[in-house]
TORPAFI-196938 format. One record per residue (C-alpha): x, y, z. Coordinates in pm, 1 decimal. Last residue first. Layout:
<rs>
x,y,z
X,Y,Z;
...
</rs>
This chain:
<rs>
x,y,z
-914.5,2161.0,-1037.8;
-680.0,2450.0,-1108.6;
-725.0,2617.7,-768.5;
-658.0,2291.9,-583.3;
-329.9,2243.2,-768.4;
-224.6,2602.3,-701.9;
-305.6,2558.4,-331.6;
-104.3,2235.4,-325.1;
188.4,2415.6,-488.0;
186.0,2679.5,-215.4;
146.7,2412.5,53.8;
442.3,2217.5,-84.2;
663.7,2524.7,-87.1;
559.1,2617.5,268.0;
616.2,2262.6,395.2;
958.7,2251.4,231.4;
1043.3,2584.4,396.4;
940.4,2445.5,740.1;
1126.4,2114.6,699.3;
1466.0,2261.5,619.3;
1513.5,2503.2,907.1;
1334.5,2280.0,1157.9;
1143.2,2493.7,1406.4;
782.3,2484.8,1289.3;
759.8,2121.5,1181.2;
955.9,1993.3,1482.1;
748.9,2197.3,1726.9;
423.5,2046.5,1595.8;
577.1,1697.0,1590.5;
685.7,1697.8,1958.5;
888.2,1379.3,2018.4;
1050.9,1418.2,1677.2;
1414.0,1449.2,1792.0;
1514.9,1083.1,1812.7;
1778.3,1105.3,1536.6;
1575.7,857.1,1331.0;
1272.6,1081.7,1369.1;
1464.1,1384.9,1240.0;
1582.1,1187.7,934.1;
1226.3,1065.6,877.0;
1108.6,1427.6,889.3;
1358.3,1514.8,619.1;
1254.7,1221.5,402.5;
885.2,1302.4,441.3;
954.6,1668.7,362.4;
1149.9,1569.3,51.2;
858.5,1353.5,-65.3;
609.6,1638.0,-27.0;
854.4,1889.5,-174.1;
896.7,1671.9,-486.4;
539.8,1539.7,-516.1;
417.6,1897.4,-565.5;
566.4,1888.5,-916.3;
321.0,1613.1,-1012.6;
28.6,1827.4,-899.2;
152.2,2134.1,-1084.1;
168.9,1934.0,-1408.5;
53.6,2212.1,-1646.4;
-243.8,2149.0,-1878.0;
-481.8,1986.3,-1632.1;
-672.9,1654.4,-1631.2;
-377.1,1414.0,-1640.5;
-221.4,1597.3,-1347.4;
-506.7,1488.8,-1121.6;
-430.3,1121.1,-1171.0;
-56.0,1182.1,-1142.7;
-103.8,1378.3,-818.8;
-339.4,1122.1,-663.4;
-100.9,839.6,-754.4;
188.0,1037.9,-604.7;
-3.0,1104.0,-282.8;
-85.5,734.3,-247.0;
276.8,634.5,-314.1;
410.5,891.4,-64.6;
162.2,792.5,206.8;
234.7,421.2,152.6;
608.8,476.0,185.0;
577.3,699.7,491.6;
354.5,443.1,663.6;
600.0,159.3,594.9;
894.3,361.0,727.9;
692.9,472.2,1031.1;
593.3,115.9,1112.8;
932.5,-48.1,1046.4;
1112.8,211.0,1261.0;
862.6,139.2,1538.9;
942.4,-231.1,1511.2;
1318.1,-177.4,1515.3;
1301.4,62.3,1809.6;
1126.1,-209.0,2006.4;
782.4,-162.1,2151.8;
689.8,-339.2,2473.9;
856.3,-92.3,2712.7;
705.6,194.7,2517.8;
363.3,35.3,2565.7;
377.8,88.3,2940.2;
420.0,459.2,2891.5;
612.8,709.1,3107.3;
948.1,536.1,3145.4;
1284.5,636.5,3289.7;
1644.7,547.1,3197.4;
1714.7,884.8,3041.0;
1866.5,747.7,2718.6;
1614.7,466.8,2675.1;
1332.8,712.0,2747.7;
1461.8,957.0,2486.7;
1496.5,687.0,2219.7;
1150.8,549.6,2299.1;
999.8,897.4,2283.6;
1161.0,949.2,1943.3;
1017.4,620.1,1817.3;
676.8,704.5,1964.4;
675.9,1036.5,1776.7;
779.7,862.9,1455.8;
498.0,611.7,1498.8;
253.9,901.4,1539.5;
384.2,1103.0,1244.2;
393.1,805.1,1007.2;
49.7,690.7,1124.6;
-85.4,1034.8,1038.6;
65.7,1020.4,690.8;
-80.3,670.9,660.1;
-435.7,781.5,729.2;
-419.9,1124.4,566.0;
-255.8,995.3,248.7;
-499.7,706.0,228.0;
-800.7,931.2,289.6;
-687.9,1174.3,20.1;
-630.9,889.7,-225.1;
-981.7,754.0,-165.8;
-1130.1,1094.3,-238.5;
-1317.9,1291.8,26.1;
-1678.2,1389.4,-45.3;
-1778.4,1749.8,16.0;
-2036.9,1908.5,244.6;
-1803.5,2186.9,363.2;
-1894.3,2113.7,725.9;
-1863.8,1740.4,654.2;
-1527.2,1768.4,481.1;
-1366.1,1979.3,750.8;
-1474.6,1732.6,1017.3;
-1343.4,1442.8,808.4;
-998.3,1603.5,807.2;
-1004.6,1630.7,1185.3;
-1126.6,1272.8,1203.9;
-819.8,1160.8,1007.9;
-588.2,1330.0,1256.6;
-762.0,1163.0,1551.5;
-742.9,827.7,1374.4;
-364.5,837.8,1403.2;
-390.7,842.8,1783.0;
-618.2,539.6,1771.2;
-399.4,345.4,1527.1;
-81.4,397.4,1727.2;
-252.1,298.5,2053.7;
-392.3,-14.1,1888.2;
-34.9,-119.4,1803.7;
35.5,-213.7,2169.7;
-261.2,-169.3,2399.3;
-196.7,60.1,2698.2;
-312.9,366.5,2508.0;
-649.8,196.3,2464.6;
-746.9,209.3,2831.6;
-839.1,534.7,3001.7;
-669.3,794.2,2781.5;
-752.2,601.0,2464.5;
-1114.9,561.6,2569.4;
-1114.9,938.5,2620.0;
-976.4,976.3,2267.0;
-1233.9,744.4,2111.4;
-1524.6,912.2,2290.2;
-1396.8,1261.2,2208.5;
-1345.2,1187.1,1840.0;
-1685.7,1017.7,1816.5;
-1851.3,1323.8,1971.0;
-1660.9,1557.2,1739.5;
-1758.7,1357.4,1431.0;
-2123.0,1344.5,1546.2;
-2134.5,1720.3,1612.5;
-1982.7,1782.2,1268.6;
-2256.8,1568.0,1111.4;
-2518.4,1763.3,1306.0;
-2390.9,2079.0,1143.3;
-2357.0,2435.2,1272.1;
-2588.3,2441.0,1575.3;
-2486.4,2081.1,1653.5;
-2124.6,2197.4,1673.1;
-2202.8,2393.9,1990.6;
-2322.9,2075.6,2160.7;
-2023.2,1883.8,2023.8;
-1770.8,2136.8,2166.6;
-1949.0,2231.0,2490.6;
-1955.0,1886.0,2644.8;
-1581.9,1818.3,2610.4;
-1486.9,2178.8,2684.8;
-1700.2,2214.8,2997.6;
-1596.4,1872.1,3127.7;
-1227.5,1947.6,3068.4;
-1253.3,2281.6,3249.8;
-1403.0,2110.5,3554.2;
-1135.3,1839.7,3547.1;
-851.7,2094.9,3531.2;
-1001.2,2309.3,3808.5;
-1042.7,2005.8,4035.6;
-679.7,1893.8,3962.7;
-519.9,2223.4,4060.6;
-285.5,2354.6,3787.9;
62.3,2449.1,3910.5;
112.1,2106.0,4068.9;
399.3,2009.6,3838.7;
207.3,1715.0,3694.3;
-101.1,1928.8,3636.5;
83.2,2218.0,3470.2;
320.9,2006.9,3258.1;
680.3,2041.5,3376.7;
708.0,1670.4,3465.1;
646.5,1607.4,3095.5;
1000.1,1715.2,3006.7;
1233.1,1491.0,3214.3;
961.7,1222.5,3265.8;
905.1,1079.6,3614.1;
645.6,1344.3,3703.8;
455.5,1243.4,3391.2;
385.9,902.9,3543.9;
207.5,1057.8,3841.3;
14.4,1310.0,3631.1;
-99.8,1056.4,3372.4;
-472.0,1061.9,3451.4;
-485.7,1439.5,3490.9;
-267.3,1490.7,3183.7;
-497.8,1275.4,2971.7;
-812.4,1448.6,3096.8;
-660.5,1792.5,3033.0;
-541.2,1688.0,2688.2;
-888.8,1557.1,2602.6;
-1046.8,1890.5,2691.2;
-783.0,2066.9,2482.8;
-870.2,1843.6,2186.8;
-1239.8,1927.0,2218.4;
-1178.7,2302.3,2240.5;
-931.5,2306.1,1951.7;
-1173.2,2088.9,1754.4;
-1443.5,2348.9,1814.7;
-1219.6,2630.7,1692.1;
-1122.0,2443.8,1374.9;
-1484.1,2350.8,1301.7;
-1578.7,2718.4,1340.9;
-1305.3,2816.7,1095.4;
-1428.6,2552.4,850.7;
-1780.0,2696.3,877.3;
-1647.9,3047.7,810.0;
-1447.2,2911.5,511.8;
-1745.8,2745.6,346.1;
-2007.0,2999.6,238.7;
-1753.6,3263.8,134.8;
-1567.0,3006.5,-75.0;
-1199.7,3040.0,8.9;
-1164.2,2672.4,105.3;
-1341.4,2539.6,-202.8;
-1056.5,2410.0,-419.9;
-1140.3,2047.7,-337.4;
-798.2,1995.0,-181.4;
-851.7,2307.7,28.2;
-1197.9,2192.9,141.9;
-1045.1,1860.6,256.1;
-730.6,2011.7,408.6;
-904.9,2277.4,618.6;
-987.9,2050.8,913.7;
-616.7,1963.8,917.8;
-553.7,2303.9,1075.7;
-645.6,2118.7,1395.2;
-289.3,1995.3,1431.4;
-172.1,2353.2,1489.2;
-382.3,2347.9,1806.4;
-84.4,2166.5,1957.3;
82.7,2490.0,2062.1;
-235.9,2582.3,2249.6;
-172.6,2301.9,2499.8;
-489.7,2347.6,2708.9;
-266.7,2294.5,3012.8;
-87.2,2618.6,2933.4;
-411.7,2814.7,2964.6;
-489.9,2624.7,3283.3;
-150.8,2719.4,3428.5;
-223.5,3082.4,3345.5;
-557.7,3048.0,3521.8;
-401.2,2870.0,3821.2;
-153.1,3157.3,3872.9;
217.7,3096.8,3822.0;
452.6,3031.7,4113.7;
</rs>
């Protein structure tokens, strides 16, 4: 039996903090991430989003503990398994959810507003919105976009329309793919942990993530071609290749029903991880030549 503190640490889901790296995408795209006045603020935004997201995870797991016990993997979560006492989980969630926006106010009031909105939307999702078909996909996707907005506000930069489109539909692609994989796993195990999964069909979810991937690729390509017209060497256009290949590879993983944990999929897949590294390297070059 693990100690409550270790269980709490696991309940914060540190593996999913990888998502919060998205706060760096706006400054990176603008070529400002390494600016000595900006990167410390981006790092603070990353840490505060980790705290806020962990608070939301604790609330979600507390509310879903009974349903999670019916799931082959989620039943091992600290609250569902009984390793993390519910009072301790709720107390930690309150501290994190209040502490993140209050601390952010000392850095940037805009960041505090973004964090507060993120928390309100995500708590509403935990309580109600996750039971609404389609709306649940949009709300979860919005969390990724708000991470990018947080990085933009602390760096005091404006996000381009193409960047917002790529972020919005790229996020929807990941979320719909996650639901598709969950649906496949639930159908195979015979259990259910979400009401909406019973209402979604595999065909509809496949339509959503296919549509989202297409729009994300087109928007990224338009951004790359537009930027490539202003520089001598077409680094931006070249970056379309690994970006598109990564989308195709991730789509293959989704179709196989193995994308239930996106952060683990990105890190563990032998083809996806190298493609992500190649794309990131090219993206850095593109940003540096802007």
